[in-house]
Backbone as CSV, one residue per row, in Angstrom:
resi,resn,N_x,N_y,N_z,CA_x,CA_y,CA_z,C_x,C_y,C_z
1,MET,130.908,-5.634,72.158,131.037,-4.035,72.425,132.052,-3.769,73.469
2,THR,132.915,-2.868,73.182,133.862,-2.775,74.270,133.470,-1.476,75.082
3,GLN,133.507,-1.623,76.090,133.288,-0.457,77.157,134.354,0.608,76.998
4,LYS,133.890,2.056,76.792,134.961,3.007,77.083,135.104,3.449,78.297
5,HIS,136.221,4.051,78.631,136.548,4.749,79.986,135.610,5.977,80.035
6,THR,135.736,6.384,81.168,134.908,7.961,81.594,135.791,9.001,81.151
7,ARG,135.053,9.752,80.236,135.500,11.106,79.225,136.659,11.784,80.069
8,LEU,137.644,12.038,79.527,138.694,13.003,80.173,138.274,14.316,79.908
9,PRO,138.898,15.311,80.763,139.878,15.005,81.538,139.432,14.649,83.123
10,TRP,140.300,13.810,83.798,140.043,13.646,85.279,140.473,15.021,85.961
11,ARG,139.880,14.856,87.240,140.433,15.916,88.128,140.296,15.199,89.658
12,PHE,141.039,16.081,90.609,140.685,15.897,91.884,139.427,16.268,92.349
13,ALA,138.686,15.543,93.192,137.114,15.925,93.930,137.341,17.087,94.682
14,THR,136.159,17.908,94.428,136.274,18.921,95.465,135.883,18.400,96.775
15,ALA,136.043,19.510,97.875,135.895,19.242,99.529,134.276,18.638,99.330
16,GLU,133.345,19.531,98.555,131.926,19.178,98.816,131.710,17.688,98.137
17,GLU,132.388,17.310,96.925,132.499,16.165,96.400,132.821,15.053,97.335
18,ARG,133.804,14.997,98.142,134.540,14.179,99.002,133.794,13.949,100.304
19,MET,132.675,14.644,100.500,131.705,14.589,101.568,132.090,14.040,102.732
20,GLY,133.771,14.330,103.158,133.889,14.252,104.346,134.839,13.044,104.472
21,TYR,134.724,12.301,103.372,135.634,11.062,103.254,137.241,11.267,103.016
22,ILE,138.049,10.395,103.902,139.279,10.704,103.568,139.878,10.078,102.513
23,GLY,141.141,10.536,102.203,141.768,10.127,100.886,141.771,11.073,99.755
24,CYS,142.256,10.739,98.652,142.052,11.751,97.395,141.001,10.592,96.619
25,HIS,140.051,11.703,95.915,139.040,10.970,95.091,139.334,11.725,93.497
26,ILE,139.135,11.010,92.664,139.195,11.149,91.466,137.839,11.382,90.618
27,MET,137.702,12.477,90.214,136.288,12.568,89.332,136.625,12.441,87.723
28,GLY,135.539,12.084,86.973,135.474,11.979,85.643,135.094,13.382,85.258
29,ALA,135.086,13.665,83.765,134.728,14.960,83.166,133.145,14.841,83.280
30,ASN,132.466,13.935,83.587,131.025,13.678,83.835,130.498,13.954,85.220
31,GLY,131.571,14.321,86.191,131.158,14.479,87.552,130.900,13.369,88.503
32,ARG,131.142,12.189,87.885,131.122,10.997,88.577,132.438,10.429,89.060
33,PRO,132.486,9.769,90.196,133.763,9.368,90.774,134.463,8.295,89.955
34,VAL,135.476,8.147,89.742,136.440,7.210,88.890,137.254,6.327,89.651
35,ALA,138.107,7.098,90.711,138.742,6.072,91.767,138.967,6.799,93.047
36,SER,139.536,6.292,93.798,140.020,6.804,95.163,141.166,6.096,95.512
37,THR,141.879,7.005,95.997,143.136,6.182,96.525,143.173,6.644,98.133
38,VAL,142.814,5.484,98.901,142.526,5.575,100.271,143.300,4.503,100.948
39,ASP,144.064,4.818,101.870,144.623,3.853,103.022,144.055,3.989,104.472
40,PRO,143.057,3.410,104.918,142.388,3.839,106.147,143.394,3.365,107.364
41,LEU,144.523,2.564,106.728,145.384,2.604,108.096,146.293,3.641,108.300
42,SER,146.428,4.429,107.324,147.427,5.826,107.458,146.869,6.694,108.801
43,PRO,147.722,7.071,109.261,147.311,7.927,110.647,146.516,9.117,109.887
44,PRO,145.770,9.927,110.971,144.967,10.908,110.247,145.874,12.054,109.933
45,GLY,145.693,12.827,108.770,146.402,13.685,108.225,147.787,13.227,107.412
46,ASP,148.124,11.796,107.393,149.410,11.786,106.753,148.871,11.020,105.560
47,HIS,148.610,11.523,104.615,148.035,10.993,103.303,148.764,11.423,102.034
48,LEU,150.081,11.527,102.340,150.827,12.025,101.133,151.279,11.018,100.086
49,GLU,151.104,9.782,100.661,151.373,8.738,99.441,149.930,8.533,98.539
50,ASP,148.826,8.700,99.295,147.430,8.917,98.850,147.532,9.731,97.627
51,LYS,147.823,11.030,98.079,147.837,12.067,97.360,148.943,12.044,95.947
52,ALA,150.155,11.235,96.144,150.899,11.226,95.126,150.325,10.123,94.211
53,ASN,149.537,8.900,94.811,149.043,8.078,93.881,147.942,8.533,92.956
54,ALA,147.236,9.480,93.653,146.110,10.166,92.888,146.782,11.235,91.911
55,LEU,147.764,11.649,92.230,148.403,12.543,90.966,148.914,11.944,90.011
56,LEU,149.422,10.772,90.361,150.171,9.824,89.194,149.207,9.317,88.347
57,ILE,147.815,8.856,88.881,146.643,8.596,88.117,146.088,9.462,87.380
58,LEU,146.100,10.840,87.441,145.694,11.854,86.910,146.353,12.335,85.725
59,GLN,147.768,12.452,86.117,148.632,12.546,85.089,148.886,11.847,83.966
60,ALA,148.798,10.322,84.312,148.783,9.284,83.246,147.502,9.186,82.476
61,SER,146.541,9.251,83.052,145.067,9.101,82.484,144.941,10.637,81.385
62,ASN,145.178,11.608,82.008,144.895,12.876,81.475,145.871,12.920,79.829
63,ALA,147.093,12.511,80.168,147.946,12.691,79.118,148.053,11.428,78.204
64,HIS,147.517,10.242,78.525,147.242,9.101,77.586,147.433,9.172,76.073
65,GLU,146.487,10.030,75.654,146.159,10.045,74.341,147.323,10.610,73.693
66,GLU,147.448,11.792,74.197,148.661,12.549,73.517,150.155,11.693,73.331
67,LEU,150.336,11.372,74.503,151.491,10.427,74.556,151.404,9.086,73.633
68,LEU,150.423,8.507,73.822,150.193,7.540,72.584,150.360,8.031,71.017
69,ALA,149.876,8.928,70.891,149.872,9.720,69.461,151.191,9.994,69.167
70,ALA,152.082,10.676,70.202,153.235,10.795,69.961,154.371,9.867,69.879
71,CYS,153.923,8.874,70.531,154.887,7.526,70.397,154.472,7.059,68.899
72,GLU,153.218,7.014,68.504,152.870,6.392,67.141,153.589,7.042,66.075
73,ASP,153.402,8.622,66.183,153.944,9.355,65.266,155.504,9.259,65.064
74,ALA,156.210,9.018,66.247,157.691,8.977,66.298,158.191,7.554,65.733
75,LEU,157.232,6.600,65.963,157.500,5.285,65.415,157.250,5.215,63.771
76,GLN,156.201,5.810,63.528,156.196,6.047,61.990,157.214,6.643,61.134
77,TRP,157.600,7.732,61.921,158.727,8.786,61.158,160.109,7.861,61.195
78,MET,160.292,7.008,62.209,161.664,6.249,62.333,161.596,5.104,61.289
79,GLU,160.384,4.498,61.159,160.128,3.339,60.097,160.262,3.736,58.783
80,ALA,159.854,5.132,58.479,159.940,5.658,57.097,161.384,6.257,57.050
81,ASN,162.101,6.588,58.063,163.314,7.386,57.874,164.859,6.933,58.123
82,LEU,164.529,5.688,58.891,165.847,5.206,59.324,166.100,3.760,58.693
83,LEU,167.512,3.850,58.468,167.835,2.517,58.062,167.702,1.032,58.839
84,PRO,167.212,-0.098,58.537,167.063,-1.027,59.335,168.224,-1.469,59.805
85,THR,169.324,-1.100,59.278,170.797,-1.360,59.999,171.028,-0.474,60.945
86,ASP,170.276,0.591,61.524,170.706,1.849,62.379,170.202,1.230,63.595
87,LYS,171.540,0.809,64.461,171.379,0.205,65.554,170.631,0.991,66.622
88,SER,170.992,2.192,66.910,170.144,3.177,67.980,168.809,3.041,67.469
89,GLY,168.469,3.508,66.147,167.054,3.486,65.705,166.162,2.146,65.898
90,PHE,167.078,0.977,65.836,166.451,-0.279,66.043,165.979,-0.477,67.466
91,GLU,166.798,0.189,68.414,166.600,-0.072,69.834,165.361,1.093,70.323
92,SER,165.468,2.142,69.748,164.038,3.249,69.934,162.938,2.639,69.252
93,ARG,162.962,2.089,68.258,161.725,1.533,67.558,161.158,0.300,68.315
94,LYS,162.132,-0.516,68.920,161.555,-1.723,69.944,161.113,-1.097,71.052
95,LEU,161.662,0.019,71.804,161.194,0.629,72.760,159.775,1.012,72.530
96,LEU,159.639,2.104,71.457,158.334,2.551,71.192,157.329,1.532,70.683
97,ARG,157.607,0.283,70.049,156.491,-0.427,69.827,156.207,-1.335,71.468
98,ALA,156.979,-1.337,72.342,156.675,-1.991,73.497,155.661,-1.029,74.223
99,ALA,156.198,0.007,74.277,155.422,1.296,75.017,153.703,1.424,74.293
100,ILE,153.846,1.247,73.049,152.351,1.387,72.385,151.735,0.288,72.531
101,ALA,152.232,-0.959,72.695,151.720,-2.224,72.915,150.918,-2.273,74.641
102,LYS,151.841,-1.886,75.574,151.572,-1.698,76.583,150.358,-0.805,77.082
103,ALA,150.543,0.339,76.296,149.508,1.539,76.520,148.146,1.080,75.826
104,THR,148.154,0.168,75.035,146.952,-0.301,74.116,146.364,-1.552,74.462
105,SER,147.107,-2.338,75.350,146.691,-3.722,75.500,145.364,-3.754,76.506
106,PRO,144.556,-4.553,76.268,143.381,-4.530,77.047,143.802,-5.319,78.848
107,GLN,144.733,-5.934,78.836,145.507,-6.487,79.962,146.232,-5.297,80.860
108,ALA,145.987,-5.303,82.126,146.924,-4.449,82.954,147.921,-5.112,82.974
109,ARG,149.257,-4.201,82.983,150.648,-4.701,83.314,150.871,-4.191,84.304
């Protein structure tokens, strides 16, 4: 059995959910913590990179299914409508296949 990730969408923790902890905390749709981006060595008040990292995690996670579906649809259309000799289409299909493989791989890359 494969474990599924916490239901989307994910969001930033509220001040109450952070309970005074530093960094940016990401919560799942179930209200439980999913991830934290914390750099305890950063000076107080200087957590811009933590916030940027948390935002990237949120954007990537919350858009993952839609982006994957769009890539799969585009690849399917290209394979049905472009000639195998179309060089630009060949490169685009190659890039889409690689992106789909990366997005669906059980290994983090």
